[in-house]
The first five atom37 places (N, CA, C, CB, O) and aatype in JSON, in Angstrom:
{
  "aatype": [12, 16, 5, 1, 2, 3, 9, 3, 0, 1, 16, 10, 1, 3, 12, 10, 6, 1, 7, 6, 1, 19, 16, 19, 19, 3, 19, 1, 1, 1, 6, 6, 8, 0, 6, 6, 15, 9, 14, 7, 15, 19, 16, 13, 13, 0, 18, 3, 0, 10, 1, 0, 7, 11, 6, 7, 0, 12, 6, 7, 10, 7, 13, 14, 0, 7, 7, 10, 6, 7, 15, 10, 1, 1, 0, 1, 0],
  "atom_mask": [
    [1, 1, 1, 1, 1],
    [1, 1, 1, 1, 1],
    [1, 1, 1, 1, 1],
    [1, 1, 1, 1, 1],
    [1, 1, 1, 1, 1],
    [1, 1, 1, 1, 1],
    [1, 1, 1, 1, 1],
    [1, 1, 1, 1, 1],
    [1, 1, 1, 1, 1],
    [1, 1, 1, 1, 1],
    [1, 1, 1, 1, 1],
    [1, 1, 1, 1, 1],
    [1, 1, 1, 1, 1],
    [1, 1, 1, 1, 1],
    [1, 1, 1, 1, 1],
    [1, 1, 1, 1, 1],
    [1, 1, 1, 1, 1],
    [1, 1, 1, 1, 1],
    [1, 1, 1, 0, 1],
    [1, 1, 1, 1, 1],
    [1, 1, 1, 1, 1],
    [1, 1, 1, 1, 1],
    [1, 1, 1, 1, 1],
    [1, 1, 1, 1, 1],
    [1, 1, 1, 1, 1],
    [1, 1, 1, 1, 1],
    [1, 1, 1, 1, 1],
    [1, 1, 1, 1, 1],
    [1, 1, 1, 1, 1],
    [1, 1, 1, 1, 1],
    [1, 1, 1, 1, 1],
    [1, 1, 1, 1, 1],
    [1, 1, 1, 1, 1],
    [1, 1, 1, 1, 1],
    [1, 1, 1, 1, 1],
    [1, 1, 1, 1, 1],
    [1, 1, 1, 1, 1],
    [1, 1, 1, 1, 1],
    [1, 1, 1, 1, 1],
    [1, 1, 1, 0, 1],
    [1, 1, 1, 1, 1],
    [1, 1, 1, 1, 1],
    [1, 1, 1, 1, 1],
    [1, 1, 1, 1, 1],
    [1, 1, 1, 1, 1],
    [1, 1, 1, 1, 1],
    [1, 1, 1, 1, 1],
    [1, 1, 1, 1, 1],
    [1, 1, 1, 1, 1],
    [1, 1, 1, 1, 1],
    [1, 1, 1, 1, 1],
    [1, 1, 1, 1, 1],
    [1, 1, 1, 0, 1],
    [1, 1, 1, 1, 1],
    [1, 1, 1, 1, 1],
    [1, 1, 1, 0, 1],
    [1, 1, 1, 1, 1],
    [1, 1, 1, 1, 1],
    [1, 1, 1, 1, 1],
    [1, 1, 1, 0, 1],
    [1, 1, 1, 1, 1],
    [1, 1, 1, 0, 1],
    [1, 1, 1, 1, 1],
    [1, 1, 1, 1, 1],
    [1, 1, 1, 1, 1],
    [1, 1, 1, 0, 1],
    [1, 1, 1, 0, 1],
    [1, 1, 1, 1, 1],
    [1, 1, 1, 1, 1],
    [1, 1, 1, 0, 1],
    [1, 1, 1, 1, 1],
    [1, 1, 1, 1, 1],
    [1, 1, 1, 1, 1],
    [1, 1, 1, 1, 1],
    [1, 1, 1, 1, 1],
    [1, 1, 1, 1, 1],
    [1, 1, 1, 1, 1]
  ],
  "atom_positions": [
    [[-8.11, -11.72, 4.23], [-7.07, -10.47, 4.1], [-5.58, -11.03, 4.26], [-7.36, -9.26, 5.35], [-5.24, -11.45, 5.37]],
    [[-4.72, -11.04, 3.21], [-3.57, -11.36, 3.18], [-2.6, -10.77, 3.98], [-3.3, -11.3, 2.16], [-2.29, -9.58, 3.96]],
    [[-1.97, -11.94, 4.92], [-0.53, -11.59, 5.77], [0.31, -11.56, 5.17], [-0.03, -12.33, 6.72], [0.3, -12.51, 4.39]],
    [[0.92, -11.12, 5.09], [2.9, -11.31, 4.44], [4.13, -11.01, 6.22], [3.45, -9.06, 2.64], [3.82, -10.43, 7.26]],
    [[5.01, -11.47, 5.97], [5.83, -11.44, 6.67], [6.89, -10.73, 6.4], [6.02, -12.36, 6.89], [7.85, -10.84, 7.15]],
    [[6.95, -9.7, 5.09], [8.29, -8.82, 4.93], [7.41, -8.29, 3.66], [10.13, -9.68, 4.66], [6.51, -8.84, 3.04]],
    [[7.82, -7.42, 3.55], [7.57, -6.47, 2.75], [8.47, -5.42, 2.23], [6.74, -6.01, 3.22], [9.35, -5.03, 2.99]],
    [[8.36, -4.8, 0.85], [9.1, -3.88, 0.75], [8.87, -2.52, 0.84], [9.51, -4.08, -0.06], [7.8, -2.33, 1.4]],
    [[9.56, -1.25, 0.44], [8.61, -0.01, 0.61], [7.89, 0.22, -0.64], [9.39, 1.34, 0.98], [6.96, 1.03, -0.63]],
    [[8.34, -0.7, -2.23], [7.48, -0.42, -2.91], [6.0, -1.2, -3.11], [8.13, -0.34, -3.82], [5.12, -0.89, -3.91]],
    [[5.99, -2.33, -2.11], [4.75, -3.29, -2.22], [3.63, -2.88, -1.06], [5.28, -4.95, -1.98], [2.45, -3.2, -0.9]],
    [[4.87, -1.76, -0.1], [3.82, -1.54, 0.51], [3.23, 0.07, -0.05], [4.19, -1.72, 2.07], [2.11, 0.41, 0.34]],
    [[3.91, 0.86, -0.83], [3.22, 1.97, -1.32], [2.1, 1.87, -2.48], [4.21, 2.79, -1.75], [1.41, 2.79, -2.9]],
    [[2.07, 0.14, -3.01], [1.16, -0.34, -3.92], [0.23, -0.5, -3.16], [1.45, -1.41, -4.68], [-0.74, 0.15, -3.54]],
    [[0.0, -1.19, -2.05], [-1.5, -1.92, -1.25], [-1.77, -0.36, -0.87], [-1.32, -3.39, 0.48], [-2.67, 0.09, -1.58]],
    [[-1.14, 0.77, 0.22], [-1.71, 1.56, 0.27], [-2.43, 2.81, -0.84], [-1.1, 1.71, 0.97], [-3.45, 3.5, -0.77]],
    [[-1.18, 2.67, -1.97], [-2.52, 2.94, -3.06], [-3.84, 2.9, -3.21], [-2.51, 2.41, -3.83], [-4.73, 3.73, -3.39]],
    [[-3.73, 1.33, -3.07], [-5.3, 0.6, -3.8], [-5.98, 0.34, -3.06], [-5.39, -0.63, -4.57], [-6.89, -0.48, -3.21]],
    [[-5.63, 1.18, -1.71], [-6.77, 1.47, -0.66], [-6.58, -0.07, 0.57], [0.0, 0.0, 0.0], [-7.49, -0.43, 1.31]],
    [[-5.67, -0.5, 0.53], [-6.2, -1.8, 1.64], [-5.2, -1.13, 2.83], [-5.71, -3.92, 1.08], [-4.14, -0.5, 2.94]],
    [[-6.35, -1.76, 3.71], [-5.68, -1.52, 5.25], [-4.75, -2.36, 6.12], [-6.68, -1.44, 6.11], [-4.98, -3.33, 6.83]],
    [[-3.62, -1.68, 5.86], [-2.39, -2.3, 6.37], [-1.63, -1.69, 7.88], [-1.38, -2.12, 5.13], [-1.73, -0.47, 8.05]],
    [[-0.97, -2.44, 8.84], [0.15, -2.48, 9.7], [1.12, -2.69, 9.69], [0.16, -2.89, 10.31], [1.51, -3.86, 9.71]],
    [[2.23, -1.31, 9.62], [2.89, -2.05, 9.64], [3.76, -1.86, 10.61], [3.21, -2.23, 8.68], [3.87, -0.77, 11.18]],
    [[4.61, -3.1, 10.95], [5.45, -3.18, 12.64], [6.86, -3.11, 12.16], [5.23, -4.89, 13.75], [7.28, -3.92, 11.34]],
    [[7.42, -2.38, 12.54], [8.72, -1.54, 12.73], [9.98, -1.94, 13.41], [8.4, -0.48, 13.4], [10.72, -1.26, 14.13]],
    [[10.07, -3.06, 13.06], [11.1, -4.04, 13.7], [12.44, -3.83, 13.64], [11.01, -5.24, 13.2], [13.22, -4.76, 13.86]],
    [[12.93, -2.43, 13.3], [14.55, -2.08, 13.19], [15.34, -1.64, 14.65], [14.72, -0.69, 12.09], [14.7, -1.55, 15.7]],
    [[16.26, -1.48, 14.59], [16.94, -1.31, 15.67], [16.49, 0.1, 16.3], [18.38, -1.45, 15.35], [15.82, 0.99, 15.78]],
    [[17.16, 0.01, 17.76], [16.47, 1.65, 18.18], [17.19, 2.62, 17.58], [16.49, 2.11, 19.82], [16.73, 3.75, 17.44]],
    [[18.67, 2.2, 17.07], [19.23, 3.56, 16.43], [18.84, 3.48, 15.41], [20.6, 3.89, 16.33], [19.85, 3.73, 14.76]],
    [[18.01, 3.28, 14.65], [17.2, 3.48, 13.33], [16.31, 4.0, 13.27], [16.82, 2.67, 12.77], [15.83, 4.83, 12.49]],
    [[15.92, 3.4, 14.38], [14.31, 3.91, 14.84], [14.54, 5.66, 15.19], [13.63, 2.88, 16.61], [13.97, 6.61, 14.65]],
    [[15.4, 5.64, 16.09], [15.74, 7.15, 16.62], [16.08, 8.69, 15.35], [17.33, 6.83, 17.6], [15.95, 9.9, 15.23]],
    [[16.65, 7.32, 14.59], [16.88, 8.22, 13.55], [16.13, 8.88, 12.74], [17.44, 7.82, 12.91], [16.3, 10.09, 12.55]],
    [[14.63, 7.72, 11.79], [14.0, 8.38, 11.34], [12.58, 7.19, 11.59], [14.63, 8.93, 9.96], [12.58, 6.06, 11.1]],
    [[11.65, 7.65, 12.31], [10.7, 6.51, 12.42], [9.55, 6.0, 10.86], [9.72, 7.07, 13.8], [9.81, 6.51, 9.77]],
    [[8.6, 5.2, 10.96], [7.93, 5.0, 9.97], [6.43, 5.82, 10.59], [7.96, 3.33, 9.58], [6.29, 5.33, 11.71]],
    [[5.57, 6.58, 10.4], [4.91, 7.23, 10.54], [3.55, 6.19, 10.89], [5.06, 8.13, 9.51], [3.49, 5.3, 10.04]],
    [[2.7, 6.12, 11.7], [1.5, 4.99, 11.81], [2.01, 3.86, 11.89], [0.0, 0.0, 0.0], [1.23, 2.98, 11.54]],
    [[3.27, 3.4, 12.28], [3.84, 2.37, 12.54], [3.91, 1.9, 13.74], [4.78, 2.42, 12.15], [4.26, 2.59, 14.69]],
    [[3.55, 0.51, 13.85], [3.83, -0.44, 15.57], [5.32, -0.56, 15.58], [3.07, -2.4, 15.73], [5.94, -1.39, 14.91]],
    [[6.06, 0.64, 16.7], [7.3, -0.02, 16.57], [7.46, -1.21, 17.75], [8.47, 1.11, 16.66], [6.64, -1.16, 18.67]],
    [[8.75, -2.59, 17.79], [8.77, -3.55, 18.13], [9.86, -3.91, 17.55], [7.81, -4.12, 18.05], [10.0, -4.2, 16.36]],
    [[11.02, -3.89, 18.8], [12.26, -4.25, 18.81], [12.96, -5.41, 18.51], [12.52, -4.04, 19.67], [13.78, -5.89, 19.3]],
    [[12.66, -5.95, 17.35], [12.96, -7.74, 17.53], [14.35, -7.92, 16.08], [10.84, -9.07, 17.0], [14.66, -9.08, 15.79]],
    [[14.97, -6.91, 15.39], [15.24, -7.07, 14.39], [16.51, -7.78, 14.62], [15.13, -6.01, 13.68], [17.05, -8.32, 13.66]],
    [[17.15, -7.82, 16.05], [18.35, -8.62, 15.94], [18.35, -10.36, 15.91], [19.13, -8.16, 17.09], [19.03, -11.25, 15.4]],
    [[16.94, -10.23, 16.94], [16.59, -11.76, 17.45], [15.85, -12.03, 15.67], [15.13, -11.9, 19.3], [16.66, -12.62, 14.96]],
    [[15.01, -11.81, 15.21], [14.8, -11.86, 14.1], [15.58, -12.49, 12.98], [14.64, -10.89, 13.97], [15.48, -13.57, 12.4]],
    [[16.54, -11.27, 12.83], [18.08, -11.48, 12.05], [18.6, -13.18, 12.67], [19.54, -9.89, 12.73], [19.08, -14.06, 11.96]],
    [[18.41, -13.24, 13.7], [18.72, -14.75, 14.13], [18.31, -16.11, 14.26], [18.89, -14.75, 14.9], [18.74, -17.2, 14.63]],
    [[17.08, -15.42, 13.68], [15.97, -16.45, 13.44], [15.85, -17.23, 14.25], [0.0, 0.0, 0.0], [15.85, -18.46, 14.16]],
    [[15.63, -16.11, 15.74], [14.95, -16.71, 17.33], [13.4, -17.19, 16.4], [14.62, -14.98, 19.08], [12.95, -16.78, 15.33]],
    [[12.95, -18.1, 17.26], [11.72, -18.36, 17.03], [11.01, -17.64, 18.39], [11.52, -19.97, 16.78], [11.79, -17.4, 19.32]],
    [[9.61, -17.28, 18.57], [9.48, -16.18, 19.04], [9.5, -14.96, 19.17], [0.0, 0.0, 0.0], [8.68, -14.32, 19.82]],
    [[10.31, -14.58, 18.64], [10.66, -12.78, 18.48], [10.09, -12.09, 18.44], [11.14, -12.2, 17.67], [10.34, -11.0, 18.95]],
    [[8.56, -12.5, 17.54], [7.18, -11.18, 18.06], [6.51, -11.6, 18.73], [6.11, -10.55, 17.14], [5.35, -11.34, 18.4]],
    [[6.6, -12.31, 19.82], [5.76, -13.06, 20.41], [5.8, -11.35, 21.11], [6.14, -14.78, 21.18], [6.56, -10.45, 20.78]],
    [[4.8, -11.32, 22.08], [4.32, -9.95, 23.34], [4.32, -8.82, 22.58], [0.0, 0.0, 0.0], [4.71, -7.73, 23.0]],
    [[3.75, -9.11, 21.07], [3.36, -7.65, 20.13], [2.02, -7.66, 20.34], [3.68, -7.61, 18.34], [1.28, -6.69, 20.13]],
    [[1.6, -8.98, 20.86], [-0.11, -8.26, 20.63], [-0.84, -8.01, 19.72], [0.0, 0.0, 0.0], [-1.94, -7.47, 19.84]],
    [[-0.36, -8.35, 18.73], [-1.09, -8.16, 17.26], [-2.87, -9.11, 17.38], [0.26, -9.11, 15.75], [-3.24, -10.13, 17.96]],
    [[-3.74, -7.81, 16.24], [-4.92, -8.27, 16.36], [-4.84, -9.57, 15.57], [-5.95, -7.29, 15.95], [-3.94, -9.7, 14.74]],
    [[-5.81, -10.59, 15.8], [-5.59, -11.87, 14.38], [-6.44, -11.22, 13.45], [-6.24, -13.76, 14.63], [-7.4, -10.46, 13.56]],
    [[-5.66, -11.84, 12.29], [-5.87, -10.97, 10.98], [-5.09, -10.15, 10.28], [0.0, 0.0, 0.0], [-5.05, -9.99, 9.06]],
    [[-4.49, -9.64, 11.09], [-3.85, -8.83, 10.73], [-2.96, -8.86, 9.82], [0.0, 0.0, 0.0], [-2.7, -9.96, 9.31]],
    [[-2.12, -7.42, 9.28], [-1.27, -7.68, 8.38], [-0.05, -7.59, 8.93], [-1.41, -6.95, 7.34], [0.12, -6.68, 9.74]],
    [[1.16, -8.58, 8.61], [2.22, -8.42, 10.17], [3.38, -8.22, 8.97], [2.49, -10.22, 11.7], [3.48, -9.06, 8.08]],
    [[4.28, -7.0, 9.02], [4.86, -6.99, 8.25], [6.44, -6.11, 8.58], [0.0, 0.0, 0.0], [6.54, -5.16, 9.36]],
    [[7.04, -6.43, 8.14], [8.5, -5.17, 8.44], [8.78, -5.39, 7.41], [9.89, -5.27, 9.55], [8.95, -6.19, 6.49]],
    [[8.78, -3.63, 8.07], [9.32, -2.56, 6.11], [10.7, -2.44, 5.84], [8.91, -0.53, 5.95], [11.44, -1.97, 6.7]],
    [[11.19, -2.85, 4.62], [12.65, -2.99, 4.36], [12.6, -1.64, 3.82], [13.26, -4.27, 3.37], [11.71, -1.24, 3.07]],
    [[13.55, -0.97, 4.22], [13.63, 0.1, 2.45], [14.22, -0.03, 1.18], [14.29, 1.32, 2.51], [15.44, -0.13, 1.13]],
    [[13.64, -0.04, 0.28], [13.89, 0.04, -0.9], [15.36, 1.0, -1.0], [12.59, 0.57, -1.59], [15.58, 2.2, -0.81]],
    [[16.33, -0.33, -1.43], [18.01, 0.21, -1.57], [17.41, 0.62, -3.26], [19.78, -1.4, -1.32], [16.71, -0.07, -3.99]],
    [[18.19, 2.47, -3.6], [17.78, 2.28, -4.84], [19.13, 3.03, -5.3], [16.22, 2.85, -5.26], [19.37, 3.19, -6.5]]
  ]
}
C-alpha cells in the first residue's frame, strides 16, 4: 500500500475512482473544519504544528499501521 504525506483533491479523487482504499486525515484548523468537513475523514487538528515543522505533530493520532496518511489540500482553481 502506498503511503503519502500530502495529497491534493484531484489525486484523492483519482484514487477513489480507481477503488483504492484511503483514509483522509483532515488536519485543517478548527475554524475551517467548522465551516465544512470532509465526509468520511478522520479529524486531527494539527495544521499549525505541521506548518511550523514540529516533529511529532501527528503523534497521538493512533493511525493503523500500513494506512494511507494524508492531509487534503483543496485544489485551488
